[in-house]
N, C-alpha and C positions, 0 to 999 in steps of 0.2 A: 287585351287589352288593346286598343286603338291609340294611335301617336295624337298624329293631327290631320312607359311608360306603359303564402308568401318559401328503468321500463321493465314496469317488471307483476307483478299478478295480475293476473284475469279474471275479469267481471262479466257480467252481461250489461251492452250497454245500458246509462240511464235515461237513454230517451232514444226510439229510430225518428231520423233523418226528416224530416216535413216534408211533404209529399208537396209537389209541384202543380197544382191543377191545370196547367199547357198540359199535359199529357196524361192517358191516363195508359199505362202497362201494369202486365199483373206481375207484383213486387217478387223480388227472389227474398227466398231464405235470409233472416239475417242473422251473419255470423259474428260469432265474438269480436270483443277487441280489445286492444289492451289498453291498461288504467295504470296512471305512471302514480304515485305520487312520493314527496320531498317532504325532509324535512320542514323546510323554508323555501322560497323562493331562490330561484341560483342566480345571484349576485350580477349586479350590471360586469363587472370585471371582466367573471363568465360565461357572460355573453358578447361579453366585448371578446376575447379569445379567439371564438367559434364564430362569429361576423368578420372580422377583419380578412380574413384568405377571401371571400366571396365580394367583399364592395372592393378591395383591391381592383380583379378580375372585371367588378361592373360597372365599376368606377365611369371610366371616360364614357363610354354609351349612358349611359343612364344620366348623367351630367347634359350629356349632348341633349336624347329625347327629353326631358324639363324644359330648357329652354326651347327646343322646336316646338315646345304645345302651347307656348304663348309669341310667338314672333306670329307676323305680319299673313308669311304668306310661305310657298314653297315645300317642299316632302320633307320628314323627318331625317331623308336618308338619299344619296346620290342615286339609287336605283329601284325599279319600277315591279311594286308588286299586284297582287291583284287576292281575290277569295274563289277565286275558278280559273279552269282552265291553264295555259298551258303558264301562267305567273302565279297559278294558283296557292296553296300551303304547302302542298308536299314538294312543293320546287324553289322557297324558300329558302334560300341559303345554297343553293345547287352550284351558281357561276358568282355569285358577291362574296368573298371573304367577310366583309364587315357585317354578315350573317350567316356565318358559319354554323353559329350558337343553332340558330334557327333545325338546324340538322344535326347536331352530336351534344346540343344542349343537353345536361342529366337531370335538370331542375325546370320543364317546359312548362306553361300554362296556355290554357285551362286545362282540368283534369275535372275528371268524375270523381264525387263525393262519393264514396260507396263505404257501406260498413263492415270492411273488413280491412281498411285501412284506416281506421280511428284510430287514434292516442287518446284518452281522456289523462289531462294531467291536473294537478291540481294548482301549480302557478301563474296559470291563465290569470289575467285582471280585465273587467267591463271597461269599454274603449269609450274614453272622456271627447264630448265631442263640441269643441265653441265655434260656433259657424255664424259668422254674421249677414247679415241682407247686404245682397248688390246692387244696386241703384241703377247698376246701366253697363248688366251683361253683356255679354260679347258674344255673339253670335259666328260660327265656323262650319263651315260643310268644306270638310277636308281630302273628300273624295271617297271617304273611303268609312265616316258616318259623319254622323252631328255633335258638334261637343259646343261646350258653353265655359267659355273664358270666365275664370271667379276672380273678384279683386285682394287682395294681398290681404288677411290678419285673420283668417278663418282656419283655426286648428283644429287637430285627432294627438289624442292622444293615446299611444298602445305600449304599454309593457315598457312603462318610466320614460319612455320616450316621444319627443313632440313634431309633429310633421303638418306642414304648409297644406291646404288645398289650392290645386292649380286647373284643377279643369274637372269634367264629365261631361261623359258622353255615350252613345245608346249602343247595344250590341242587338240581332235580332237572325234567329231564334239565341238564347240564352247560350255564352261561351260554357260556362260551368254546367254540369249537370249532376241531379242528386239519386242517386243508384240508377244511371242509364237517362232519366228523364230527365230533359230539356223542358226551360220554363220558355215561354214567349217571346221574353227580351231580356236580357241585362244590362243596370246600369252601374257604371264603373267611376268611382271620385279615385281622382289620382293627388296625392299626398308626396309631399316633398322634404326631406326633413330643412330648415332653413338655413344650415351650413352648407359649404362649399363644396362638400360633397353630393348633397344632390340625392339620397340614399329616399329610394319609394318602399310606397304603402300603400295599396287600393283597397276602397273598401266596395266589395264588388253586391250588389243588390237584385236578385231575381223579379222580377216582373210579370204579373202572370195576368191573364188576362179576364176582364171585371170591369168595375168603376172606374166610369173618365177619371182622370189625375191630374186635380187642380193645379196642383204647380207647374206641370208639364205643358198644361191647357192656357199657361202665361204665356207660352213664346213658340206652343208648337207648329201656329200656324205662319209663325214666320223663319221657318228654319229654309235657306238658302237653298234652290233648287239646284243651283250651279255649286260648281268647285271654286273657291276663290280665299277673300281674302278676309278677317275677322269682321263683318258687321256691326260694330257700336250701336248700343239701344237705349231706352230708357227706362225701360223694363225691370221691375225689381225683383229678385228674387231669393227664397233665403232657403240653402241648402237642407237645414235643416227639415225641412215642408217634404222632404223625397227621401226621410228615415225612416222606418219602422219603430213603433213604439218598442219593440222591445228588439234588444240589439246583440239576443247573442250571437255567435257568430262559430265558424272553425275557422284557424289558419293553418298554414302554410307556405312552405318555400318556394318560392316560383321563379314569374318572370314577364315579362312582357310580352301581350298576342298579340303583335305586330311586329315586323321586323324595326328592329337587327334582334326581337327575340334575348335582351340582353336579361342576366339574370341576377338574383341577391335582391328578387320586390316581395317585400309580405306583404299576404294577403292575406285579409278579412275578410270573407262571405257571412255573411249573415244569414242567419234558417230563416227567418221571415222573411217572404214578399211582400213586394207592394201591389196593387195595380194599376193597369192603364187601360181606355175601351179599344173594343174592336178598331174604331175608327184612329186612334190613336196609333194603333199599332200598324195597321194597315199604312198610315198616311208617309210613315217610316222606312217600311216594307218597300210603298214604292218610287222611292226615290234611292234608295240603298239595297233593294234585293237581300238576301243572306251574306249579313257579315261576321260571322260566327266562325274562328280560327277552330278545327277539330278538337277534342280532347287531345291531350297528349298520354304516352306513358308515367305511370307516377311511378314506379322504378321501383328504389328503397327509402322513399319518403313514406311518411304517414303522417296522417294529416290530425290534426291536434283539436281536440276541444275541451272546455271542462268542465273536471269529473265533480261525477254529482256527489253530493254531501256521503259521508259514509253515514248509513243505518245506526238509528239510538239504541 
C-alpha cells in the first residue's frame, strides 16, 4: 500500500481462489485448508483484547500515515525510498530506525494468497460500504503512485467497526498474488477509524486487463505527470463504482506496503477483480513503472475466509 497506511477440524475448501486472468501459469495442486467453527462470533471484548497490543505498537506511525495522505505536499517520512536499486524494497529499513519494521516485522504486506494458508471461519460477516460521491476529488502524484484524496463522510463497516475512506491509489503489477499469480494492477482503498487512534483497514481490489474502466476514465487523462501537491478538480467520482458486485473477500493481519511498513493494518482483499483497458494500464505504467512491493513471508499467519455453509 502506498503512502502518498489486515481452529479446528479440517475439510476441503469450499471453493478454489479465483484465477486472475493477468498471468497464465500451471496451477499447483490445491492443499487442504483449516476450517474453524465457533458457537458464536467472538465478542467485541475478546477481539479488543487481542488487538490492543498491536494497536499500541502501530499507533503513532499509523496516525502519521493517515494524516500524510491528506497533506498538501511532502513525503510520508524523512527517508527516501524507491521500488528498485539501492533504495528498493530489499533495503527499506536498513538505515532508518523509523523504517525498521520493514525488515523485522512479522506481519508484513503484501502476501501470496495460497490455499495452504487459508482458514475458513464462520464468524466473518459481509463488509458494508456506504460511500458518498465526491464532487471535487483531489488528484495527487506523490512520486510513487497516483492517488485520489476522497472527501469525508464515506464509510466501510467491517466486523462491527466503522472506517472512513481517506484515499485510494494504484499499483502495477498487483502487490498481492493469488496462488503465485499477480494481476495487471491493484487498487487500494485506504480507510481509517474516525477516532483519534486512526486504526487502518485497506480494501484491496485486483485489476485484470480487459474492458476500459469507466470510473478510472473520468480522471485518468488528468493524472499529474510530475510529483507535487494535490490538484483540486471539478470531477465527480463515486468510489462505489470501483467495487465489484460480489464483495466476498480474504482477510488477514498485515502492514502498510510502503515505508514505514507499520503493522496493525486490517487487509480485506476482494476475491473478484475489476478490469482496466490495456491503454489505461500502460498510461499508469508509463508514469510510475513497476511500483509493487514483492510479497512478504506469511510466517505463522493464516488468511481468513468465510466458511461455506455446512452440507444439509
